[in-house]
TORGU-470132 format. One line per field, with one value per residue (C-alpha): residue number from 1; residue in three letters; y, z, x. Coordinates in steps of 0.05 Angstrom, whole numbers, plus 5000, padded with zeros to 4 digits. Last residue first. Example, Ala and Ser with C-alpha at 12.3 -4.5 7.8 and 13.67 -1.06 7.14 Angstrom:
<rs>
num: [2, 1]
residuo: [SER, ALA]
py: [4979, 4910]
pz: [5143, 5156]
px: [5273, 5246]
</rs>
This chain:
<rs>
num: [472, 471, 470, 469, 468, 467, 466, 465, 464, 463, 462, 461, 460, 459, 458, 457, 456, 455, 454, 453, 452, 451, 450, 449, 448, 447, 446, 445, 444, 443, 442, 441, 440, 439, 438, 437, 436, 435, 434, 433, 432, 431, 430, 429, 428, 427, 426, 425, 424, 423, 422, 421, 420, 419, 418, 417, 416, 415, 414, 413, 412, 411, 410, 409, 408, 407, 406, 405, 404, 403, 402, 401, 400, 399, 398, 397, 396, 395, 394, 393, 392, 391, 390, 389, 388, 387, 386, 385, 384, 383, 382, 381, 380, 379, 378, 377, 376, 375, 374, 373, 372, 371, 370, 369, 368, 367, 366, 365, 364, 363, 362, 361, 360, 359, 358, 357, 356, 355, 354, 353, 352, 351, 350, 349, 348, 347, 346, 345, 344, 343, 342, 341, 340, 339, 338, 337, 336, 335, 334, 333, 332, 331, 330, 329, 328, 327, 326, 325, 324, 323, 322, 321, 320, 319, 318, 317, 316, 315, 314, 313, 312, 311, 310, 309, 308, 307, 306, 305, 304, 303, 302, 301, 300, 299, 298, 297, 296, 295, 294, 293, 292, 291, 290, 289, 288, 287, 286, 285, 284, 283, 282, 281, 280, 279, 278, 277, 276, 275, 274, 273, 272, 271, 270, 269, 268, 267, 266, 265, 264, 263, 262, 261, 260, 259, 258, 257, 256, 255, 254, 253, 252, 251, 250, 249, 248, 247, 246, 245, 244, 243, 242, 241, 240, 239, 238, 237, 236, 235, 234, 233, 232, 231, 230, 229, 228, 227, 226, 225, 224, 223, 222, 221, 220, 219, 218, 217, 216, 215, 214, 213, 212, 211, 210, 209, 208, 207, 206, 205, 204, 203, 202, 201, 200, 199, 198, 197, 196, 195, 194, 193, 192, 191, 190, 189, 188, 187, 186, 185, 184, 183, 182, 181, 180, 179, 178, 177, 176, 175, 174, 173, 172, 171, 170, 169, 168, 167, 166, 165, 164, 163, 162, 161, 160, 159, 158, 157, 156, 155, 154, 153, 152, 151, 150, 149, 148, 147, 146, 145, 144, 143, 142, 141, 140, 139, 138, 137, 136, 135, 134, 133, 132, 131, 130, 129, 128, 127, 126, 125, 124, 123, 122, 121, 120, 119, 118, 117, 116, 115, 114, 113, 112, 111, 110, 109, 108, 107, 106, 105, 104, 103, 102, 101, 100, 99, 98, 97, 96, 95, 94, 93, 92, 91, 90, 89, 88, 87, 86, 85, 84, 83, 82, 81, 80, 79, 78, 77, 76, 75, 74, 73, 72, 71, 70, 69, 68, 67, 66, 65, 64, 63, 62, 61, 60, 59, 58, 57, 56, 55, 54, 53, 52, 51, 50, 49, 48, 47, 46, 45, 44, 43, 42, 41, 40, 39, 38, 37, 36, 35, 34, 33, 32, 31, 30, 29, 28, 27, 26, 25, 24, 23, 22, 21, 20, 19, 18, 17, 16, 15, 14, 13, 12, 11, 10, 9, 8, 7, 6, 5, 4, 3, 2, 1]
residuo: [PHE, PRO, LEU, LEU, TRP, ASP, TYR, ASN, PRO, ALA, SER, SER, GLN, ASN, ASN, TRP, ASN, SER, TRP, ASN, PRO, THR, LEU, CYS, ILE, ASN, LEU, ASP, VAL, ARG, GLY, ASP, ILE, GLY, ASP, VAL, VAL, GLY, SER, SER, SER, TYR, GLN, TRP, MET, ASN, TYR, HIS, TYR, ARG, PHE, SER, THR, PRO, ALA, THR, ASP, LYS, THR, TYR, HIS, ALA, LEU, TRP, PHE, PRO, TYR, ASP, GLN, LEU, TYR, GLU, LEU, GLN, LEU, GLY, GLY, SER, TYR, VAL, LYS, THR, PRO, SER, GLY, TYR, THR, MET, PRO, THR, TYR, GLY, ALA, ASP, LYS, ILE, VAL, LYS, CYS, PHE, ALA, LEU, ALA, CYS, ALA, THR, VAL, THR, ASN, GLY, ASP, THR, GLY, ARG, THR, ARG, SER, ASP, GLU, LYS, ASP, GLN, GLU, GLU, TRP, ASP, PHE, VAL, VAL, PRO, TYR, THR, VAL, ARG, TYR, GLY, LYS, GLN, TRP, GLU, LEU, LEU, GLN, TYR, ALA, GLU, GLU, GLU, ALA, GLU, ALA, PRO, THR, LEU, ALA, GLN, SER, PHE, PHE, TYR, VAL, GLY, VAL, GLU, MET, GLY, ASN, SER, LEU, ALA, GLY, THR, MET, ASN, ALA, ASP, PHE, TYR, GLU, ASP, LYS, GLN, ILE, THR, GLY, LEU, THR, TYR, GLY, ARG, TYR, GLY, ALA, ARG, ILE, MET, ALA, PHE, ASP, MET, GLY, THR, ALA, ALA, VAL, ARG, SER, TRP, ASP, ILE, GLU, LYS, GLN, HIS, ALA, SER, VAL, ASP, ILE, GLY, ARG, VAL, ALA, SER, GLY, TYR, ARG, TYR, SER, LEU, TYR, GLY, THR, GLU, GLU, ASP, LEU, SER, TYR, TYR, GLU, ASN, SER, TYR, THR, ASN, SER, ARG, ILE, THR, LYS, PRO, ALA, PRO, LEU, THR, TYR, GLY, TYR, SER, ILE, GLY, TYR, TYR, ALA, GLN, ALA, TYR, ASN, MET, ILE, ILE, THR, ALA, GLY, GLU, ALA, ARG, THR, THR, ASN, ASN, GLN, PRO, LEU, PHE, THR, GLY, ASP, THR, ASN, GLY, SER, MET, MET, LYS, ALA, GLY, TYR, ALA, TRP, GLU, VAL, ALA, THR, LEU, ALA, TRP, ASP, SER, ILE, ASP, ALA, ARG, ASP, THR, TYR, PRO, SER, GLN, ALA, ALA, SER, GLU, GLN, GLY, ARG, ASN, THR, TRP, LEU, LEU, VAL, ALA, ILE, GLU, GLU, ARG, THR, ILE, SER, ALA, GLU, PRO, ARG, PHE, THR, GLY, ASP, PRO, TYR, GLY, ASN, VAL, VAL, GLY, ASN, ALA, LYS, ALA, TRP, ARG, ILE, ALA, ALA, PHE, ASN, PRO, HIS, ASP, VAL, THR, VAL, ASP, THR, PHE, PRO, PRO, GLU, GLU, ASP, GLN, ASN, ASP, GLU, ALA, GLY, ALA, ALA, GLU, LEU, ALA, SER, GLY, GLU, LEU, ARG, TYR, LEU, ALA, GLU, ALA, LEU, VAL, ALA, ARG, THR, LEU, PRO, ALA, GLU, PRO, GLN, PHE, SER, GLY, LYS, ASN, VAL, GLY, ASP, MET, LEU, THR, HIS, GLN, GLN, CYS, PHE, ALA, ILE, PRO, THR, SER, TYR, TRP, ILE, ALA, ASP, ASP, VAL, ASP, LEU, TYR, THR, THR, LYS, ASN, ALA, HIS, ALA, PRO, THR, LEU, SER, LEU, THR, LEU, ALA, LEU, ALA, LEU, GLY, ALA, ALA, LEU, SER, ARG, CYS, LYS, LYS, MET]
py: [7508, 7460, 7432, 7428, 7500, 7480, 7443, 7481, 7454, 7420, 7461, 7496, 7472, 7438, 7371, 7372, 7399, 7332, 7302, 7332, 7313, 7304, 7271, 7199, 7144, 7075, 7003, 6946, 6878, 6815, 6751, 6740, 6805, 6820, 6849, 6886, 6864, 6906, 6875, 6918, 6981, 7056, 7069, 7144, 7190, 7262, 7264, 7322, 7308, 7288, 7220, 7211, 7174, 7177, 7113, 7052, 7008, 7011, 7047, 7017, 7071, 7072, 7145, 7163, 7228, 7281, 7307, 7373, 7362, 7304, 7329, 7345, 7278, 7238, 7165, 7117, 7176, 7141, 7185, 7172, 7096, 7092, 7136, 7090, 7103, 7118, 7169, 7200, 7220, 7253, 7236, 7277, 7235, 7286, 7275, 7200, 7206, 7258, 7215, 7155, 7196, 7231, 7165, 7134, 7193, 7185, 7110, 7124, 7179, 7136, 7081, 7010, 6959, 6901, 6921, 6861, 6814, 6747, 6750, 6775, 6846, 6869, 6944, 6975, 7024, 7042, 7095, 7112, 7135, 7180, 7178, 7193, 7132, 7120, 7056, 7050, 7052, 7027, 6974, 7022, 7074, 7020, 7001, 7073, 7082, 7018, 7037, 7106, 7073, 7029, 7090, 7125, 7068, 7012, 7000, 6949, 6981, 6956, 6997, 7033, 7049, 7097, 7083, 7116, 7069, 7067, 6992, 6985, 7022, 6974, 6911, 6933, 6955, 6893, 6845, 6882, 6880, 6809, 6778, 6835, 6849, 6829, 6869, 6830, 6850, 6784, 6781, 6829, 6821, 6886, 6896, 6904, 6944, 6944, 6976, 7034, 7032, 7088, 7106, 7047, 7052, 6979, 6972, 6985, 6923, 6881, 6902, 6891, 6817, 6805, 6747, 6742, 6786, 6774, 6791, 6864, 6910, 6979, 7002, 7065, 7115, 7189, 7255, 7316, 7371, 7357, 7296, 7247, 7175, 7108, 7040, 6984, 6960, 6955, 7002, 7058, 7099, 7174, 7225, 7299, 7299, 7280, 7347, 7345, 7395, 7345, 7390, 7409, 7390, 7451, 7443, 7410, 7434, 7380, 7313, 7290, 7215, 7183, 7184, 7248, 7288, 7348, 7348, 7344, 7298, 7260, 7249, 7227, 7177, 7148, 7144, 7107, 7058, 7046, 7031, 6980, 6945, 6950, 6916, 6953, 6928, 6924, 6967, 7014, 6960, 7011, 6973, 6982, 6910, 6927, 6952, 7026, 7073, 7115, 7180, 7199, 7267, 7251, 7183, 7209, 7266, 7217, 7175, 7237, 7259, 7190, 7178, 7202, 7172, 7103, 7075, 7016, 7059, 7074, 7000, 7012, 7066, 7124, 7179, 7244, 7307, 7332, 7383, 7393, 7375, 7413, 7366, 7328, 7315, 7284, 7240, 7215, 7206, 7166, 7121, 7108, 7090, 7039, 7006, 7010, 6952, 6961, 6973, 7045, 7034, 7108, 7103, 7154, 7109, 7150, 7129, 7169, 7239, 7239, 7292, 7348, 7380, 7364, 7292, 7280, 7312, 7268, 7207, 7225, 7240, 7175, 7130, 7086, 7084, 7104, 7167, 7126, 7115, 7073, 7128, 7177, 7241, 7223, 7287, 7310, 7317, 7253, 7275, 7335, 7299, 7298, 7373, 7382, 7320, 7359, 7402, 7339, 7309, 7350, 7346, 7285, 7252, 7263, 7235, 7172, 7165, 7171, 7116, 7071, 7084, 7065, 6998, 6970, 6895, 6846, 6831, 6875, 6846, 6897, 6853, 6861, 6915, 6902, 6915, 6959, 7033, 7081, 7152, 7147, 7181, 7125, 7073, 7100, 7102, 7031, 7007, 7044, 7010, 6941, 6938, 6917, 6852, 6838, 6871, 6819, 6849, 6797, 6811, 6885, 6929, 6962, 6974, 6987, 7057, 7034, 7018, 7089, 7091, 7115, 7044, 7031, 7069, 7055, 7048, 6980, 6954, 6981, 6943, 6879, 6887, 6898, 6835, 6795, 6823, 6810, 6738, 6726]
pz: [3598, 3596, 3664, 3692, 3716, 3759, 3805, 3868, 3930, 3983, 4047, 4090, 4037, 4051, 4054, 3980, 3954, 3948, 3908, 3842, 3776, 3793, 3734, 3753, 3706, 3731, 3708, 3753, 3740, 3703, 3700, 3709, 3718, 3686, 3622, 3638, 3617, 3646, 3668, 3727, 3685, 3695, 3763, 3759, 3799, 3820, 3817, 3809, 3810, 3760, 3740, 3665, 3655, 3588, 3548, 3568, 3520, 3570, 3633, 3694, 3748, 3810, 3827, 3873, 3910, 3938, 4009, 4036, 4000, 4045, 4079, 4013, 3987, 4027, 4016, 4017, 3999, 3941, 3890, 3921, 3925, 3857, 3826, 3855, 3914, 3942, 3993, 3996, 4049, 4029, 4079, 4135, 4195, 4212, 4142, 4152, 4220, 4193, 4133, 4175, 4220, 4161, 4125, 4188, 4194, 4120, 4128, 4189, 4156, 4093, 4129, 4141, 4112, 4116, 4152, 4199, 4140, 4158, 4106, 4052, 4027, 4036, 4034, 4007, 4046, 4012, 4054, 4013, 4026, 3968, 3923, 3948, 3993, 4002, 4043, 4111, 4150, 4107, 4156, 4216, 4177, 4157, 4230, 4249, 4194, 4211, 4284, 4264, 4222, 4282, 4326, 4273, 4280, 4234, 4198, 4142, 4107, 4049, 4062, 4007, 3989, 3941, 3900, 3850, 3801, 3792, 3789, 3861, 3883, 3849, 3873, 3944, 3953, 3919, 3960, 4024, 4010, 3983, 4045, 4053, 4128, 4167, 4215, 4251, 4240, 4259, 4196, 4142, 4157, 4159, 4103, 4087, 4053, 3984, 3933, 3887, 3832, 3792, 3726, 3682, 3618, 3599, 3623, 3694, 3693, 3664, 3721, 3770, 3756, 3801, 3848, 3871, 3833, 3885, 3939, 3921, 3862, 3835, 3768, 3738, 3681, 3683, 3670, 3664, 3635, 3574, 3528, 3577, 3565, 3575, 3567, 3530, 3502, 3428, 3426, 3460, 3488, 3485, 3533, 3514, 3478, 3544, 3575, 3650, 3689, 3738, 3790, 3857, 3916, 3956, 4028, 4086, 4158, 4198, 4214, 4278, 4277, 4273, 4316, 4351, 4408, 4431, 4500, 4544, 4510, 4463, 4515, 4568, 4523, 4501, 4573, 4593, 4536, 4550, 4622, 4601, 4560, 4617, 4663, 4720, 4791, 4820, 4881, 4847, 4813, 4774, 4771, 4721, 4696, 4634, 4677, 4685, 4639, 4649, 4618, 4594, 4628, 4669, 4690, 4707, 4747, 4786, 4801, 4824, 4870, 4902, 4911, 4982, 5005, 4978, 4925, 4952, 4961, 4887, 4872, 4827, 4789, 4766, 4776, 4812, 4774, 4768, 4796, 4769, 4813, 4776, 4716, 4744, 4808, 4768, 4729, 4792, 4829, 4773, 4769, 4844, 4836, 4783, 4824, 4811, 4811, 4852, 4815, 4836, 4910, 4927, 4996, 5053, 5105, 5097, 5023, 4961, 4947, 4872, 4822, 4869, 4818, 4854, 4866, 4793, 4770, 4816, 4793, 4720, 4730, 4769, 4719, 4701, 4775, 4781, 4821, 4876, 4885, 4947, 4999, 4958, 4919, 4919, 4935, 4870, 4860, 4819, 4776, 4749, 4684, 4671, 4671, 4597, 4599, 4640, 4580, 4537, 4588, 4559, 4601, 4563, 4578, 4652, 4650, 4616, 4665, 4725, 4695, 4686, 4756, 4788, 4753, 4702, 4714, 4658, 4607, 4552, 4557, 4509, 4478, 4421, 4446, 4520, 4572, 4520, 4528, 4544, 4520, 4460, 4415, 4365, 4419, 4461, 4400, 4380, 4450, 4446, 4380, 4396, 4457, 4419, 4393, 4318, 4315, 4363, 4409, 4432, 4375, 4391, 4331, 4332, 4281, 4308, 4281, 4208, 4210, 4231, 4296, 4295, 4297, 4355, 4403, 4458, 4513, 4488, 4498, 4568, 4585, 4556, 4597, 4659, 4645, 4641, 4706, 4743, 4719, 4745]
px: [2017, 2075, 2096, 2165, 2164, 2105, 2152, 2134, 2166, 2123, 2122, 2175, 2223, 2290, 2255, 2241, 2307, 2343, 2285, 2307, 2276, 2202, 2168, 2183, 2160, 2146, 2143, 2121, 2154, 2135, 2175, 2250, 2286, 2354, 2323, 2259, 2189, 2133, 2067, 2047, 2044, 2035, 2066, 2067, 2112, 2101, 2026, 1978, 1904, 1850, 1876, 1862, 1927, 1961, 1946, 1987, 1946, 1889, 1911, 1946, 1942, 1984, 2001, 2059, 2045, 2091, 2080, 2055, 1990, 1970, 1907, 1871, 1897, 1847, 1865, 1805, 1762, 1729, 1765, 1833, 1828, 1796, 1850, 1904, 1949, 2017, 2043, 2112, 2162, 2228, 2283, 2313, 2292, 2238, 2210, 2205, 2172, 2123, 2106, 2086, 2040, 2008, 1997, 1965, 1917, 1900, 1885, 1842, 1802, 1796, 1757, 1780, 1732, 1780, 1843, 1848, 1840, 1809, 1753, 1800, 1789, 1861, 1866, 1930, 1973, 2039, 2075, 2136, 2208, 2225, 2287, 2357, 2367, 2442, 2443, 2476, 2411, 2353, 2330, 2328, 2289, 2239, 2230, 2218, 2167, 2129, 2124, 2099, 2045, 2026, 2020, 1979, 1929, 1904, 1969, 1969, 2028, 2070, 2133, 2170, 2241, 2275, 2336, 2382, 2417, 2492, 2502, 2525, 2463, 2415, 2450, 2460, 2388, 2361, 2404, 2386, 2311, 2307, 2275, 2227, 2226, 2164, 2121, 2066, 1994, 1962, 1919, 1943, 2017, 2057, 2107, 2180, 2234, 2202, 2249, 2233, 2286, 2316, 2348, 2327, 2367, 2365, 2438, 2416, 2372, 2429, 2476, 2419, 2412, 2352, 2337, 2265, 2215, 2161, 2213, 2200, 2209, 2191, 2217, 2245, 2245, 2263, 2227, 2272, 2229, 2186, 2181, 2151, 2171, 2138, 2172, 2136, 2202, 2186, 2126, 2165, 2108, 2103, 2075, 2081, 2014, 1978, 1998, 2012, 1970, 1939, 1906, 1935, 1891, 1868, 1888, 1852, 1864, 1898, 1865, 1832, 1823, 1755, 1693, 1676, 1706, 1665, 1697, 1636, 1586, 1632, 1686, 1636, 1601, 1667, 1693, 1629, 1635, 1709, 1692, 1640, 1693, 1743, 1693, 1659, 1650, 1580, 1567, 1518, 1475, 1435, 1369, 1313, 1308, 1348, 1405, 1418, 1453, 1515, 1538, 1469, 1473, 1410, 1437, 1506, 1474, 1432, 1493, 1532, 1475, 1472, 1547, 1560, 1493, 1512, 1465, 1424, 1362, 1361, 1351, 1291, 1329, 1286, 1339, 1323, 1341, 1412, 1461, 1531, 1590, 1644, 1647, 1707, 1669, 1611, 1659, 1694, 1628, 1596, 1656, 1651, 1578, 1595, 1649, 1723, 1772, 1835, 1900, 1906, 1892, 1892, 1921, 1923, 1888, 1824, 1819, 1834, 1810, 1798, 1776, 1798, 1844, 1909, 1884, 1868, 1933, 1975, 1935, 1948, 2022, 2034, 1997, 2058, 2079, 2152, 2137, 2103, 2029, 2015, 2025, 1984, 2000, 2074, 2114, 2145, 2219, 2226, 2168, 2206, 2220, 2145, 2140, 2128, 2083, 2032, 2012, 2009, 1961, 1905, 1841, 1818, 1885, 1875, 1805, 1830, 1888, 1842, 1799, 1860, 1885, 1818, 1818, 1769, 1759, 1776, 1721, 1749, 1820, 1852, 1905, 1953, 2001, 1992, 1938, 1906, 1908, 1851, 1843, 1890, 1838, 1833, 1842, 1785, 1740, 1760, 1743, 1676, 1659, 1685, 1640, 1578, 1608, 1617, 1685, 1712, 1764, 1816, 1865, 1869, 1885, 1817, 1763, 1693, 1684, 1682, 1608, 1592, 1551, 1479, 1451, 1497, 1452, 1503, 1451, 1429, 1499, 1502, 1439, 1467, 1530, 1489, 1449, 1513, 1540, 1475, 1472, 1543]
</rs>
């Protein structure tokens, strides 16, 4: 037990965490403490889908790393997408080992590893996929995958304990800074490896040989369109507090959720509101469970039955693109049967509470989640949209240069409802959170939409050009 603890400490020192961005240690796993050294490599492996948790909410950092999990990580680094094209042919493949059948979850990875000489298995024809893997075995797998590069002699005090077949690989792993020794100078070659230690080794390997860095890979940035709306065309009805834009076909609307409780939609429609953006649901900010807005169906039915057009939004707390996709698919399921003609919106807002799982999340992560959500919505035939404030955009919390293929919903409450000074183009503006609308008890958000026809959006190869709406 003492050896295992000292090994973990040695690995922690080898991480050089002082060079690691503070945001890099965010994961969705409930058993990974952000304050512990291994949160950074586990987050890295989750970001790049190199190593999965044992289930959706658990990584089990102290559990043993298995041979199959390491083979899977190397396979994914080599580009498992290419292999996926032939996945349906698995049933015709000869099992690579007697204990790895075609229905094994890591079958493709283990087959690839054997075919490429990364693993050889045991003399009895088995691979033992669920067996824990020793430190010297890891060194051999990585060394073999790198083409058996040479290395100088390592300084480990227990060098004599390293198996002859693993010695060169261990020395290479030391020289390449893939694996570090213990703080007392030992390597402990026959010690098993925890999943947390495995994530550290995989991170080091991915950074050194595959050029993978922290954060999600985003598409090529595009120039952000400027705000070309003319302030003089905005006018405020002092009696109602409703904003108008005297050019093009701008229309008024509201956005609502369970916070407004029961709404008399016939009275709302009679005020001249043309559309409603309705919250479908949200992800909790602590445990991250998805919840449906309890008034969603009533609000959708009420708005549509009174002649209003509707869009929907999801209050996201996604920390990975996979979570954002999960939110999008759930939202699509909820909105089935309703005529949604306005956008379907990704609304990610940071919660700064102490127990918030999204506290301190970086803009790269938020933007990657937005892209994942929007792709699912677009592929389903709806118009995706992102949402944010000037502060969020200017600080890099939402990086619009990567989201120019989608419309943007601006949230900006200006003093005395003055025209927004936001620098970039927006399609819809949430200009007040204290609106008064007949049929709704209490305050409600007021919006103005400056894009007249959403039906054409998804028929374009990229975002349609609405410059004809704008005075120059």
